[in-house]
C-alpha positions, 0 to 999 in steps of 0.5 A: 403398418406400425411394424413396417414403419419400423421396418423403415425407420420412418413414422407410422404416418409415413407408412399410412400416407403411402398406403392412402396414395397421399404420399409417392414414393420414389425409386429409392424409397420403393426399393426399400419398401419392397425389401422391407415387405419382402416383395421383389421389386420387379414383382410389385411393378408387374402387379400394377399392369 
């Protein structure tokens, strides 16, 4: 979580809130999140099906 927060240039609490669904990502944040994880955004959305 801390490594991802560093990649996003966000505090670790930001990632924690996203992971626990306390905070939602907008489209731009989602694209940055996917890039930081090395996941294609389309593939990420396909996982929600």
